PDBQT receptor file of N, H, CA, C and O in Angstrom, charges set to zero:
ATOM      1  N   UNK A   1       2.165-109.149  22.466  1.00  0.00    +0.000 N 
ATOM      2  CA  UNK A   1       0.832-108.873  22.000  1.00  0.00    +0.000 C 
ATOM      3  C   UNK A   1       0.383-107.504  22.507  1.00  0.00    +0.000 C 
ATOM      4  O   UNK A   1      -0.276-106.752  21.788  1.00  0.00    +0.000 OA
ATOM      5  N   UNK A   2       0.743-107.188  23.748  1.00  0.00    +0.000 N 
ATOM      6  H   UNK A   2       1.278-107.798  24.332  1.00  0.00    +0.000 HD
ATOM      7  CA  UNK A   2       0.317-105.905  24.322  1.00  0.00    +0.000 C 
ATOM      8  C   UNK A   2       0.915-104.721  23.571  1.00  0.00    +0.000 C 
ATOM      9  O   UNK A   2       0.261-103.694  23.394  1.00  0.00    +0.000 OA
ATOM     10  N   UNK A   3       2.148-104.871  23.138  1.00  0.00    +0.000 N 
ATOM     11  H   UNK A   3       2.680-105.706  23.282  1.00  0.00    +0.000 HD
ATOM     12  CA  UNK A   3       2.826-103.755  22.474  1.00  0.00    +0.000 C 
ATOM     13  C   UNK A   3       2.395-103.600  21.023  1.00  0.00    +0.000 C 
ATOM     14  O   UNK A   3       2.692-102.578  20.404  1.00  0.00    +0.000 OA
ATOM     15  N   UNK A   4       1.710-104.576  20.473  1.00  0.00    +0.000 N 
ATOM     16  H   UNK A   4       1.469-105.405  20.976  1.00  0.00    +0.000 HD
ATOM     17  CA  UNK A   4       1.280-104.474  19.081  1.00  0.00    +0.000 C 
ATOM     18  C   UNK A   4       0.065-103.563  18.915  1.00  0.00    +0.000 C 
ATOM     19  O   UNK A   4      -0.238-103.129  17.804  1.00  0.00    +0.000 OA
ATOM     20  N   UNK A   5      -0.626-103.276  20.006  1.00  0.00    +0.000 N 
ATOM     21  H   UNK A   5      -0.379-103.629  20.909  1.00  0.00    +0.000 HD
ATOM     22  CA  UNK A   5      -1.786-102.403  19.929  1.00  0.00    +0.000 C 
ATOM     23  C   UNK A   5      -3.071-103.197  19.760  1.00  0.00    +0.000 C 
ATOM     24  O   UNK A   5      -3.045-104.393  19.468  1.00  0.00    +0.000 OA
ATOM     25  N   UNK A   6      -4.183-102.521  19.945  1.00  0.00    +0.000 N 
ATOM     26  H   UNK A   6      -4.204-101.550  20.182  1.00  0.00    +0.000 HD
ATOM     27  CA  UNK A   6      -5.477-103.194  19.931  1.00  0.00    +0.000 C 
ATOM     28  C   UNK A   6      -5.850-103.720  18.546  1.00  0.00    +0.000 C 
ATOM     29  O   UNK A   6      -6.330-104.847  18.422  1.00  0.00    +0.000 OA
ATOM     30  N   UNK A   7      -5.636-102.925  17.517  1.00  0.00    +0.000 N 
ATOM     31  H   UNK A   7      -5.246-102.010  17.618  1.00  0.00    +0.000 HD
ATOM     32  CA  UNK A   7      -6.064-103.327  16.178  1.00  0.00    +0.000 C 
ATOM     33  C   UNK A   7      -5.201-104.452  15.619  1.00  0.00    +0.000 C 
ATOM     34  O   UNK A   7      -5.727-105.460  15.146  1.00  0.00    +0.000 OA
ATOM     35  N   UNK A   8      -3.893-104.292  15.668  1.00  0.00    +0.000 N 
ATOM     36  H   UNK A   8      -3.466-103.473  16.053  1.00  0.00    +0.000 HD
ATOM     37  CA  UNK A   8      -3.004-105.320  15.155  1.00  0.00    +0.000 C 
ATOM     38  C   UNK A   8      -3.075-106.587  16.001  1.00  0.00    +0.000 C 
ATOM     39  O   UNK A   8      -3.017-107.694  15.466  1.00  0.00    +0.000 OA
ATOM     40  N   UNK A   9      -3.202-106.432  17.320  1.00  0.00    +0.000 N 
ATOM     41  H   UNK A   9      -3.249-105.533  17.755  1.00  0.00    +0.000 HD
ATOM     42  CA  UNK A   9      -3.320-107.583  18.203  1.00  0.00    +0.000 C 
ATOM     43  C   UNK A   9      -4.550-108.406  17.901  1.00  0.00    +0.000 C 
ATOM     44  O   UNK A   9      -4.492-109.635  17.867  1.00  0.00    +0.000 OA
ATOM     45  N   UNK A  10      -5.661-107.732  17.681  1.00  0.00    +0.000 N 
ATOM     46  H   UNK A  10      -5.708-106.734  17.708  1.00  0.00    +0.000 HD
ATOM     47  CA  UNK A  10      -6.902-108.447  17.361  1.00  0.00    +0.000 C 
ATOM     48  C   UNK A  10      -6.791-109.140  16.009  1.00  0.00    +0.000 C 
ATOM     49  O   UNK A  10      -7.330-110.231  15.823  1.00  0.00    +0.000 OA
ATOM     50  N   UNK A  11      -6.104-108.520  15.081  1.00  0.00    +0.000 N 
ATOM     51  H   UNK A  11      -5.666-107.634  15.232  1.00  0.00    +0.000 HD
ATOM     52  CA  UNK A  11      -5.916-109.127  13.758  1.00  0.00    +0.000 C 
ATOM     53  C   UNK A  11      -5.045-110.379  13.852  1.00  0.00    +0.000 C 
ATOM     54  O   UNK A  11      -5.313-111.375  13.180  1.00  0.00    +0.000 OA
ATOM     55  N   UNK A  12      -4.005-110.330  14.683  1.00  0.00    +0.000 N 
ATOM     56  H   UNK A  12      -3.787-109.521  15.228  1.00  0.00    +0.000 HD
ATOM     57  CA  UNK A  12      -3.148-111.499  14.875  1.00  0.00    +0.000 C 
ATOM     58  C   UNK A  12      -3.911-112.651  15.527  1.00  0.00    +0.000 C 
ATOM     59  O   UNK A  12      -3.767-113.803  15.118  1.00  0.00    +0.000 OA
ATOM     60  N   UNK A  13      -4.710-112.343  16.527  1.00  0.00    +0.000 N 
ATOM     61  H   UNK A  13      -4.827-111.407  16.859  1.00  0.00    +0.000 HD
ATOM     62  CA  UNK A  13      -5.499-113.370  17.199  1.00  0.00    +0.000 C 
ATOM     63  C   UNK A  13      -6.526-113.959  16.244  1.00  0.00    +0.000 C 
ATOM     64  O   UNK A  13      -6.753-115.169  16.239  1.00  0.00    +0.000 OA
ATOM     65  N   UNK A  14      -7.139-113.116  15.445  1.00  0.00    +0.000 N 
ATOM     66  H   UNK A  14      -6.955-112.134  15.449  1.00  0.00    +0.000 HD
ATOM     67  CA  UNK A  14      -8.139-113.592  14.484  1.00  0.00    +0.000 C 
ATOM     68  C   UNK A  14      -7.496-114.523  13.455  1.00  0.00    +0.000 C 
ATOM     69  O   UNK A  14      -8.091-115.530  13.073  1.00  0.00    +0.000 OA
ATOM     70  N   UNK A  15      -6.281-114.189  13.004  1.00  0.00    +0.000 N 
ATOM     71  H   UNK A  15      -5.797-113.371  13.314  1.00  0.00    +0.000 HD
ATOM     72  CA  UNK A  15      -5.577-115.058  12.068  1.00  0.00    +0.000 C 
ATOM     73  C   UNK A  15      -5.251-116.410  12.682  1.00  0.00    +0.000 C 
ATOM     74  O   UNK A  15      -5.395-117.443  12.029  1.00  0.00    +0.000 OA
ATOM     75  N   UNK A  16      -4.812-116.405  13.937  1.00  0.00    +0.000 N 
ATOM     76  H   UNK A  16      -4.695-115.566  14.468  1.00  0.00    +0.000 HD
ATOM     77  CA  UNK A  16      -4.516-117.654  14.630  1.00  0.00    +0.000 C 
ATOM     78  C   UNK A  16      -5.775-118.499  14.786  1.00  0.00    +0.000 C 
ATOM     79  O   UNK A  16      -5.770-119.700  14.512  1.00  0.00    +0.000 OA
ATOM     80  N   UNK A  17      -6.865-117.851  15.235  1.00  0.00    +0.000 N 
ATOM     81  H   UNK A  17      -6.869-116.876  15.458  1.00  0.00    +0.000 HD
ATOM     82  CA  UNK A  17      -8.103-118.594  15.446  1.00  0.00    +0.000 C 
ATOM     83  C   UNK A  17      -8.685-119.127  14.140  1.00  0.00    +0.000 C 
ATOM     84  O   UNK A  17      -9.258-120.217  14.120  1.00  0.00    +0.000 OA
ATOM     85  N   UNK A  18      -8.549-118.384  13.070  1.00  0.00    +0.000 N 
ATOM     86  H   UNK A  18      -8.084-117.499  13.086  1.00  0.00    +0.000 HD
ATOM     87  CA  UNK A  18      -9.107-118.850  11.802  1.00  0.00    +0.000 C 
ATOM     88  C   UNK A  18      -8.384-120.100  11.305  1.00  0.00    +0.000 C 
ATOM     89  O   UNK A  18      -8.976-120.910  10.592  1.00  0.00    +0.000 OA
ATOM     90  N   UNK A  19      -7.105-120.268  11.673  1.00  0.00    +0.000 N 
ATOM     91  H   UNK A  19      -6.624-119.610  12.253  1.00  0.00    +0.000 HD
ATOM     92  CA  UNK A  19      -6.369-121.477  11.299  1.00  0.00    +0.000 C 
ATOM     93  C   UNK A  19      -6.675-122.637  12.234  1.00  0.00    +0.000 C 
ATOM     94  O   UNK A  19      -6.778-123.781  11.793  1.00  0.00    +0.000 OA
ATOM     95  N   UNK A  20      -6.821-122.344  13.529  1.00  0.00    +0.000 N 
ATOM     96  H   UNK A  20      -6.737-121.414  13.887  1.00  0.00    +0.000 HD
ATOM     97  CA  UNK A  20      -6.985-123.406  14.528  1.00  0.00    +0.000 C 
ATOM     98  C   UNK A  20      -8.430-123.752  14.852  1.00  0.00    +0.000 C 
ATOM     99  O   UNK A  20      -8.723-124.901  15.184  1.00  0.00    +0.000 OA
ATOM    100  N   UNK A  21      -9.333-122.794  14.766  1.00  0.00    +0.000 N 
ATOM    101  H   UNK A  21      -9.095-121.861  14.497  1.00  0.00    +0.000 HD
ATOM    102  CA  UNK A  21     -10.718-122.995  15.198  1.00  0.00    +0.000 C 
ATOM    103  C   UNK A  21     -11.715-122.712  14.085  1.00  0.00    +0.000 C 
ATOM    104  O   UNK A  21     -12.759-122.106  14.325  1.00  0.00    +0.000 OA
ATOM    105  N   UNK A  22     -11.405-123.142  12.886  1.00  0.00    +0.000 N 
ATOM    106  H   UNK A  22     -10.557-123.634  12.691  1.00  0.00    +0.000 HD
ATOM    107  CA  UNK A  22     -12.284-122.848  11.749  1.00  0.00    +0.000 C 
ATOM    108  C   UNK A  22     -13.599-123.597  11.825  1.00  0.00    +0.000 C 
ATOM    109  O   UNK A  22     -14.545-123.242  11.123  1.00  0.00    +0.000 OA
ATOM    110  N   UNK A  23     -13.689-124.637  12.667  1.00  0.00    +0.000 N 
ATOM    111  H   UNK A  23     -12.920-124.926  13.238  1.00  0.00    +0.000 HD
ATOM    112  CA  UNK A  23     -14.908-125.429  12.758  1.00  0.00    +0.000 C 
ATOM    113  C   UNK A  23     -15.972-124.804  13.658  1.00  0.00    +0.000 C 
ATOM    114  O   UNK A  23     -17.101-125.291  13.709  1.00  0.00    +0.000 OA
ATOM    115  N   UNK A  24     -15.625-123.738  14.362  1.00  0.00    +0.000 N 
ATOM    116  H   UNK A  24     -14.707-123.342  14.321  1.00  0.00    +0.000 HD
ATOM    117  CA  UNK A  24     -16.582-123.095  15.267  1.00  0.00    +0.000 C 
ATOM    118  C   UNK A  24     -17.641-122.318  14.490  1.00  0.00    +0.000 C 
ATOM    119  O   UNK A  24     -17.352-121.752  13.435  1.00  0.00    +0.000 OA
ATOM    120  N   UNK A  25     -18.871-122.292  15.016  1.00  0.00    +0.000 N 
ATOM    121  H   UNK A  25     -19.105-122.752  15.872  1.00  0.00    +0.000 HD
ATOM    122  CA  UNK A  25     -19.890-121.415  14.429  1.00  0.00    +0.000 C 
ATOM    123  C   UNK A  25     -19.480-119.950  14.587  1.00  0.00    +0.000 C 
ATOM    124  O   UNK A  25     -18.706-119.625  15.488  1.00  0.00    +0.000 OA
ATOM    125  N   UNK A  26     -19.977-119.071  13.737  1.00  0.00    +0.000 N 
ATOM    126  H   UNK A  26     -20.606-119.335  13.005  1.00  0.00    +0.000 HD
ATOM    127  CA  UNK A  26     -19.539-117.659  13.770  1.00  0.00    +0.000 C 
ATOM    128  C   UNK A  26     -19.713-116.961  15.120  1.00  0.00    +0.000 C 
ATOM    129  O   UNK A  26     -18.851-116.177  15.517  1.00  0.00    +0.000 OA
ATOM    130  N   UNK A  27     -20.810-117.229  15.832  1.00  0.00    +0.000 N 
ATOM    131  H   UNK A  27     -21.511-117.865  15.510  1.00  0.00    +0.000 HD
ATOM    132  CA  UNK A  27     -21.011-116.546  17.121  1.00  0.00    +0.000 C 
ATOM    133  C   UNK A  27     -20.025-117.051  18.176  1.00  0.00    +0.000 C 
ATOM    134  O   UNK A  27     -19.577-116.268  19.014  1.00  0.00    +0.000 OA
ATOM    135  N   UNK A  28     -19.679-118.335  18.152  1.00  0.00    +0.000 N 
ATOM    136  H   UNK A  28     -20.043-118.971  17.472  1.00  0.00    +0.000 HD
ATOM    137  CA  UNK A  28     -18.673-118.852  19.079  1.00  0.00    +0.000 C 
ATOM    138  C   UNK A  28     -17.280-118.364  18.702  1.00  0.00    +0.000 C 
ATOM    139  O   UNK A  28     -16.457-118.099  19.578  1.00  0.00    +0.000 OA
ATOM    140  N   UNK A  29     -17.014-118.245  17.417  1.00  0.00    +0.000 N 
ATOM    141  H   UNK A  29     -17.683-118.460  16.706  1.00  0.00    +0.000 HD
ATOM    142  CA  UNK A  29     -15.730-117.728  16.957  1.00  0.00    +0.000 C 
ATOM    143  C   UNK A  29     -15.534-116.295  17.443  1.00  0.00    +0.000 C 
ATOM    144  O   UNK A  29     -14.455-115.938  17.914  1.00  0.00    +0.000 OA
ATOM    145  N   UNK A  30     -16.579-115.477  17.327  1.00  0.00    +0.000 N 
ATOM    146  H   UNK A  30     -17.455-115.767  16.944  1.00  0.00    +0.000 HD
ATOM    147  CA  UNK A  30     -16.490-114.088  17.792  1.00  0.00    +0.000 C 
ATOM    148  C   UNK A  30     -16.307-114.010  19.306  1.00  0.00    +0.000 C 
ATOM    149  O   UNK A  30     -15.570-113.160  19.807  1.00  0.00    +0.000 OA
ATOM    150  N   UNK A  31     -16.983-114.903  20.031  1.00  0.00    +0.000 N 
ATOM    151  H   UNK A  31     -17.582-115.593  19.624  1.00  0.00    +0.000 HD
ATOM    152  CA  UNK A  31     -16.830-114.925  21.489  1.00  0.00    +0.000 C 
ATOM    153  C   UNK A  31     -15.418-115.324  21.877  1.00  0.00    +0.000 C 
ATOM    154  O   UNK A  31     -14.829-114.729  22.779  1.00  0.00    +0.000 OA
ATOM    155  N   UNK A  32     -14.869-116.329  21.203  1.00  0.00    +0.000 N 
ATOM    156  H   UNK A  32     -15.347-116.812  20.470  1.00  0.00    +0.000 HD
ATOM    157  CA  UNK A  32     -13.501-116.772  21.481  1.00  0.00    +0.000 C 
ATOM    158  C   UNK A  32     -12.498-115.670  21.134  1.00  0.00    +0.000 C 
ATOM    159  O   UNK A  32     -11.526-115.461  21.861  1.00  0.00    +0.000 OA
ATOM    160  N   UNK A  33     -12.731-114.977  20.039  1.00  0.00    +0.000 N 
ATOM    161  H   UNK A  33     -13.520-115.147  19.449  1.00  0.00    +0.000 HD
ATOM    162  CA  UNK A  33     -11.855-113.878  19.630  1.00  0.00    +0.000 C 
ATOM    163  C   UNK A  33     -11.853-112.779  20.678  1.00  0.00    +0.000 C 
ATOM    164  O   UNK A  33     -10.786-112.306  21.068  1.00  0.00    +0.000 OA
ATOM    165  N   UNK A  34     -13.015-112.367  21.136  1.00  0.00    +0.000 N 
ATOM    166  H   UNK A  34     -13.882-112.752  20.819  1.00  0.00    +0.000 HD
ATOM    167  CA  UNK A  34     -13.096-111.316  22.152  1.00  0.00    +0.000 C 
ATOM    168  C   UNK A  34     -12.467-111.752  23.468  1.00  0.00    +0.000 C 
ATOM    169  O   UNK A  34     -11.792-110.963  24.130  1.00  0.00    +0.000 OA
ATOM    170  N   UNK A  35     -12.691-113.019  23.851  1.00  0.00    +0.000 N 
ATOM    171  H   UNK A  35     -13.240-113.660  23.313  1.00  0.00    +0.000 HD
ATOM    172  CA  UNK A  35     -12.126-113.547  25.090  1.00  0.00    +0.000 C 
ATOM    173  C   UNK A  35     -10.604-113.539  25.044  1.00  0.00    +0.000 C 
ATOM    174  O   UNK A  35      -9.955-113.047  25.968  1.00  0.00    +0.000 OA
ATOM    175  N   UNK A  36     -10.033-114.079  23.976  1.00  0.00    +0.000 N 
ATOM    176  H   UNK A  36     -10.560-114.479  23.226  1.00  0.00    +0.000 HD
ATOM    177  CA  UNK A  36      -8.579-114.135  23.867  1.00  0.00    +0.000 C 
ATOM    178  C   UNK A  36      -7.968-112.737  23.747  1.00  0.00    +0.000 C 
ATOM    179  O   UNK A  36      -6.892-112.480  24.287  1.00  0.00    +0.000 OA
ATOM    180  N   UNK A  37      -8.646-111.849  23.050  1.00  0.00    +0.000 N 
ATOM    181  H   UNK A  37      -9.520-112.058  22.612  1.00  0.00    +0.000 HD
ATOM    182  CA  UNK A  37      -8.139-110.484  22.904  1.00  0.00    +0.000 C 
ATOM    183  C   UNK A  37      -8.063-109.798  24.256  1.00  0.00    +0.000 C 
ATOM    184  O   UNK A  37      -7.072-109.133  24.557  1.00  0.00    +0.000 OA
ATOM    185  N   UNK A  38      -9.102-109.951  25.078  1.00  0.00    +0.000 N 
ATOM    186  H   UNK A  38      -9.907-110.491  24.833  1.00  0.00    +0.000 HD
ATOM    187  CA  UNK A  38      -9.103-109.304  26.386  1.00  0.00    +0.000 C 
ATOM    188  C   UNK A  38      -8.065-109.905  27.313  1.00  0.00    +0.000 C 
ATOM    189  O   UNK A  38      -7.451-109.183  28.098  1.00  0.00    +0.000 OA
ATOM    190  N   UNK A  39      -7.854-111.214  27.238  1.00  0.00    +0.000 N 
ATOM    191  H   UNK A  39      -8.352-111.801  26.600  1.00  0.00    +0.000 HD
ATOM    192  CA  UNK A  39      -6.845-111.853  28.086  1.00  0.00    +0.000 C 
ATOM    193  C   UNK A  39      -5.446-111.387  27.713  1.00  0.00    +0.000 C 
ATOM    194  O   UNK A  39      -4.653-111.041  28.588  1.00  0.00    +0.000 OA
ATOM    195  N   UNK A  40      -5.136-111.375  26.420  1.00  0.00    +0.000 N 
ATOM    196  H   UNK A  40      -5.781-111.656  25.709  1.00  0.00    +0.000 HD
ATOM    197  CA  UNK A  40      -3.788-111.025  25.990  1.00  0.00    +0.000 C 
ATOM    198  C   UNK A  40      -3.482-109.545  26.139  1.00  0.00    +0.000 C 
ATOM    199  O   UNK A  40      -2.311-109.174  26.215  1.00  0.00    +0.000 OA
ATOM    200  N   UNK A  41      -4.485-108.692  26.182  1.00  0.00    +0.000 N 
ATOM    201  H   UNK A  41      -5.436-108.993  26.120  1.00  0.00    +0.000 HD
ATOM    202  CA  UNK A  41      -4.246-107.254  26.278  1.00  0.00    +0.000 C 
ATOM    203  C   UNK A  41      -4.209-106.746  27.715  1.00  0.00    +0.000 C 
ATOM    204  O   UNK A  41      -3.821-105.601  27.944  1.00  0.00    +0.000 OA
ATOM    205  N   UNK A  42      -4.600-107.562  28.681  1.00  0.00    +0.000 N 
ATOM    206  H   UNK A  42      -4.915-108.492  28.495  1.00  0.00    +0.000 HD
ATOM    207  CA  UNK A  42      -4.528-107.126  30.075  1.00  0.00    +0.000 C 
ATOM    208  C   UNK A  42      -3.081-107.045  30.529  1.00  0.00    +0.000 C 
ATOM    209  O   UNK A  42      -2.190-107.643  29.926  1.00  0.00    +0.000 OA
ATOM    210  N   UNK A  43      -2.860-106.296  31.602  1.00  0.00    +0.000 N 
ATOM    211  H   UNK A  43      -3.584-105.809  32.092  1.00  0.00    +0.000 HD
ATOM    212  CA  UNK A  43      -1.520-106.191  32.167  1.00  0.00    +0.000 C 
ATOM    213  C   UNK A  43      -1.058-107.546  32.666  1.00  0.00    +0.000 C 
ATOM    214  O   UNK A  43      -1.849-108.332  33.187  1.00  0.00    +0.000 OA
ATOM    215  N   UNK A  44       0.219-107.812  32.504  1.00  0.00    +0.000 N 
ATOM    216  H   UNK A  44       0.862-107.174  32.081  1.00  0.00    +0.000 HD
ATOM    217  CA  UNK A  44       0.782-109.078  32.955  1.00  0.00    +0.000 C 
ATOM    218  C   UNK A  44       0.951-109.108  34.461  1.00  0.00    +0.000 C 
ATOM    219  O   UNK A  44       1.126-108.067  35.095  1.00  0.00    +0.000 OA
ATOM    220  N   UNK A  45       0.897-110.296  35.030  1.00  0.00    +0.000 N 
ATOM    221  H   UNK A  45       0.754-111.141  34.515  1.00  0.00    +0.000 HD
ATOM    222  CA  UNK A  45       1.121-110.427  36.462  1.00  0.00    +0.000 C 
ATOM    223  C   UNK A  45       2.033-111.608  36.752  1.00  0.00    +0.000 C 
ATOM    224  O   UNK A  45       3.131-111.426  37.277  1.00  0.00    +0.000 OA
ATOM    225  N   UNK A  46       1.598-112.803  36.421  1.00  0.00    +0.000 N 
ATOM    226  H   UNK A  46       0.706-112.951  35.994  1.00  0.00    +0.000 HD
ATOM    227  CA  UNK A  46       2.377-113.981  36.795  1.00  0.00    +0.000 C 
ATOM    228  C   UNK A  46       3.676-114.092  36.010  1.00  0.00    +0.000 C 
ATOM    229  O   UNK A  46       4.669-114.590  36.540  1.00  0.00    +0.000 OA
ATOM    230  N   UNK A  47       3.693-113.643  34.765  1.00  0.00    +0.000 N 
ATOM    231  H   UNK A  47       2.887-113.238  34.334  1.00  0.00    +0.000 HD
ATOM    232  CA  UNK A  47       4.945-113.740  34.011  1.00  0.00    +0.000 C 
ATOM    233  C   UNK A  47       6.018-112.820  34.580  1.00  0.00    +0.000 C 
ATOM    234  O   UNK A  47       7.207-113.111  34.453  1.00  0.00    +0.000 OA
ATOM    235  N   UNK A  48       5.617-111.711  35.209  1.00  0.00    +0.000 N 
ATOM    236  H   UNK A  48       4.651-111.474  35.313  1.00  0.00    +0.000 HD
ATOM    237  CA  UNK A  48       6.587-110.849  35.861  1.00  0.00    +0.000 C 
ATOM    238  C   UNK A  48       7.029-111.429  37.197  1.00  0.00    +0.000 C 
ATOM    239  O   UNK A  48       8.179-111.255  37.600  1.00  0.00    +0.000 OA
ATOM    240  N   UNK A  49       6.126-112.116  37.885  1.00  0.00    +0.000 N 
ATOM    241  H   UNK A  49       5.192-112.258  37.558  1.00  0.00    +0.000 HD
ATOM    242  CA  UNK A  49       6.458-112.725  39.177  1.00  0.00    +0.000 C 
ATOM    243  C   UNK A  49       7.476-113.835  39.014  1.00  0.00    +0.000 C 
ATOM    244  O   UNK A  49       8.341-114.003  39.873  1.00  0.00    +0.000 OA
ATOM    245  N   UNK A  50       7.395-114.592  37.942  1.00  0.00    +0.000 N 
ATOM    246  H   UNK A  50       6.692-114.456  37.244  1.00  0.00    +0.000 HD
ATOM    247  CA  UNK A  50       8.353-115.677  37.709  1.00  0.00    +0.000 C 
ATOM    248  C   UNK A  50       9.766-115.113  37.613  1.00  0.00    +0.000 C 
ATOM    249  O   UNK A  50      10.690-115.668  38.206  1.00  0.00    +0.000 OA
ATOM    250  N   UNK A  51       9.946-114.033  36.886  1.00  0.00    +0.000 N 
ATOM    251  H   UNK A  51       9.195-113.581  36.405  1.00  0.00    +0.000 HD
ATOM    252  CA  UNK A  51      11.280-113.447  36.734  1.00  0.00    +0.000 C 
ATOM    253  C   UNK A  51      11.758-112.773  38.018  1.00  0.00    +0.000 C 
ATOM    254  O   UNK A  51      12.962-112.608  38.214  1.00  0.00    +0.000 OA
ATOM    255  N   UNK A  52      10.841-112.384  38.887  1.00  0.00    +0.000 N 
ATOM    256  H   UNK A  52       9.863-112.518  38.728  1.00  0.00    +0.000 HD
ATOM    257  CA  UNK A  52      11.215-111.777  40.156  1.00  0.00    +0.000 C 
ATOM    258  C   UNK A  52      11.684-112.838  41.153  1.00  0.00    +0.000 C 
ATOM    259  O   UNK A  52      12.596-112.586  41.940  1.00  0.00    +0.000 OA
ATOM    260  N   UNK A  53      11.071-114.014  41.126  1.00  0.00    +0.000 N 
ATOM    261  H   UNK A  53      10.330-114.219  40.486  1.00  0.00    +0.000 HD
ATOM    262  CA  UNK A  53      11.367-115.059  42.106  1.00  0.00    +0.000 C 
ATOM    263  C   UNK A  53      12.510-115.983  41.710  1.00  0.00    +0.000 C 
ATOM    264  O   UNK A  53      13.092-116.641  42.572  1.00  0.00    +0.000 OA
ATOM    265  N   UNK A  54      12.839-116.044  40.436  1.00  0.00    +0.000 N 
ATOM    266  H   UNK A  54      12.366-115.509  39.736  1.00  0.00    +0.000 HD
ATOM    267  CA  UNK A  54      13.828-117.008  39.977  1.00  0.00    +0.000 C 
ATOM    268  C   UNK A  54      14.941-116.349  39.175  1.00  0.00    +0.000 C 
ATOM    269  O   UNK A  54      14.728-115.353  38.484  1.00  0.00    +0.000 OA
ATOM    270  N   UNK A  55      16.139-116.931  39.284  1.00  0.00    +0.000 N 
ATOM    271  H   UNK A  55      16.312-117.740  39.846  1.00  0.00    +0.000 HD
ATOM    272  CA  UNK A  55      17.269-116.550  38.445  1.00  0.00    +0.000 C 
ATOM    273  C   UNK A  55      17.159-117.269  37.113  1.00  0.00    +0.000 C 
ATOM    274  O   UNK A  55      16.292-118.126  36.939  1.00  0.00    +0.000 OA
ATOM    275  N   UNK A  56      18.024-116.930  36.178  1.00  0.00    +0.000 N 
ATOM    276  H   UNK A  56      18.728-116.234  36.320  1.00  0.00    +0.000 HD
ATOM    277  CA  UNK A  56      18.074-117.610  34.897  1.00  0.00    +0.000 C 
ATOM    278  C   UNK A  56      18.341-119.095  35.126  1.00  0.00    +0.000 C 
ATOM    279  O   UNK A  56      19.238-119.454  35.888  1.00  0.00    +0.000 OA
ATOM    280  N   UNK A  57      17.588-119.934  34.488  1.00  0.00    +0.000 N 
ATOM    281  H   UNK A  57      16.859-119.642  33.869  1.00  0.00    +0.000 HD
ATOM    282  CA  UNK A  57      17.705-121.371  34.691  1.00  0.00    +0.000 C 
ATOM    283  C   UNK A  57      16.728-121.884  35.735  1.00  0.00    +0.000 C 
ATOM    284  O   UNK A  57      16.767-123.062  36.088  1.00  0.00    +0.000 OA
ATOM    285  N   UNK A  58      15.861-121.029  36.231  1.00  0.00    +0.000 N 
ATOM    286  H   UNK A  58      15.829-120.071  35.945  1.00  0.00    +0.000 HD
ATOM    287  CA  UNK A  58      14.819-121.353  37.207  1.00  0.00    +0.000 C 
ATOM    288  C   UNK A  58      15.373-121.792  38.563  1.00  0.00    +0.000 C 
ATOM    289  O   UNK A  58      14.812-122.677  39.209  1.00  0.00    +0.000 OA
ATOM    290  N   UNK A  59      16.472-121.173  38.990  1.00  0.00    +0.000 N 
ATOM    291  H   UNK A  59      16.928-120.454  38.465  1.00  0.00    +0.000 HD
ATOM    292  CA  UNK A  59      16.988-121.400  40.332  1.00  0.00    +0.000 C 
ATOM    293  C   UNK A  59      16.382-120.346  41.252  1.00  0.00    +0.000 C 
ATOM    294  O   UNK A  59      16.400-119.157  40.936  1.00  0.00    +0.000 OA
ATOM    295  N   UNK A  60      15.849-120.781  42.382  1.00  0.00    +0.000 N 
ATOM    296  H   UNK A  60      15.834-121.747  42.638  1.00  0.00    +0.000 HD
ATOM    297  CA  UNK A  60      15.167-119.871  43.308  1.00  0.00    +0.000 C 
ATOM    298  C   UNK A  60      16.141-118.870  43.919  1.00  0.00    +0.000 C 
ATOM    299  O   UNK A  60      17.277-119.214  44.246  1.00  0.00    +0.000 OA
ATOM    300  N   UNK A  61      15.690-117.644  44.068  1.00  0.00    +0.000 N 
ATOM    301  H   UNK A  61      14.767-117.365  43.803  1.00  0.00    +0.000 HD
ATOM    302  CA  UNK A  61      16.506-116.605  44.697  1.00  0.00    +0.000 C 
ATOM    303  C   UNK A  61      16.591-116.842  46.206  1.00  0.00    +0.000 C 
ATOM    304  O   UNK A  61      17.680-116.777  46.776  1.00  0.00    +0.000 OA
ATOM    305  N   UNK A  62      15.469-117.114  46.853  1.00  0.00    +0.000 N 
ATOM    306  H   UNK A  62      14.585-117.167  46.390  1.00  0.00    +0.000 HD
ATOM    307  CA  UNK A  62      15.417-117.428  48.292  1.00  0.00    +0.000 C 
ATOM    308  C   UNK A  62      14.740-118.788  48.452  1.00  0.00    +0.000 C 
ATOM    309  O   UNK A  62      13.535-118.835  48.700  1.00  0.00    +0.000 OA
ATOM    310  N   UNK A  63      15.472-119.893  48.318  1.00  0.00    +0.000 N 
ATOM    311  H   UNK A  63      16.451-119.855  48.117  1.00  0.00    +0.000 HD
ATOM    312  CA  UNK A  63      14.835-121.213  48.400  1.00  0.00    +0.000 C 
ATOM    313  C   UNK A  63      14.355-121.499  49.827  1.00  0.00    +0.000 C 
ATOM    314  O   UNK A  63      14.898-120.967  50.795  1.00  0.00    +0.000 OA
ATOM    315  N   UNK A  64      13.334-122.344  49.938  1.00  0.00    +0.000 N 
ATOM    316  H   UNK A  64      12.893-122.776  49.152  1.00  0.00    +0.000 HD
ATOM    317  CA  UNK A  64      12.807-122.713  51.236  1.00  0.00    +0.000 C 
ATOM    318  C   UNK A  64      13.758-123.653  51.979  1.00  0.00    +0.000 C 
ATOM    319  O   UNK A  64      13.863-123.593  53.204  1.00  0.00    +0.000 OA
ATOM    320  N   UNK A  65      14.441-124.508  51.246  1.00  0.00    +0.000 N 
ATOM    321  H   UNK A  65      14.356-124.557  50.251  1.00  0.00    +0.000 HD
ATOM    322  CA  UNK A  65      15.387-125.449  51.850  1.00  0.00    +0.000 C 
ATOM    323  C   UNK A  65      16.756-125.204  51.236  1.00  0.00    +0.000 C 
ATOM    324  O   UNK A  65      16.908-125.230  50.014  1.00  0.00    +0.000 OA
ATOM    325  N   UNK A  66      17.749-124.968  52.079  1.00  0.00    +0.000 N 
ATOM    326  H   UNK A  66      17.625-124.947  53.071  1.00  0.00    +0.000 HD
ATOM    327  CA  UNK A  66      19.108-124.778  51.580  1.00  0.00    +0.000 C 
ATOM    328  C   UNK A  66      19.816-126.130  51.560  1.00  0.00    +0.000 C 
ATOM    329  O   UNK A  66      19.719-126.898  52.517  1.00  0.00    +0.000 OA
ATOM    330  N   UNK A  67      20.511-126.413  50.498  1.00  0.00    +0.000 N 
ATOM    331  H   UNK A  67      20.590-125.789  49.720  1.00  0.00    +0.000 HD
ATOM    332  CA  UNK A  67      21.213-127.695  50.384  1.00  0.00    +0.000 C 
ATOM    333  C   UNK A  67      22.627-127.578  50.859  1.00  0.00    +0.000 C 
ATOM    334  O   UNK A  67      23.370-128.559  50.836  1.00  0.00    +0.000 OA
TER     335      UNK A  67
């Protein structure tokens, strides 16, 4: 979503919301659109941490207990 840019990203989110949240009043729909757009466009943090702490298959790099 971040690499798609602000305009295309907002259009994709709006398309998703229009299919899933069509029952919302217009002002709530706009608020949800702005909220989701800001969340998806921010820099990632936890998704990068997962790949730093775990190997492929979710095996810990430095486990707390060694078997």
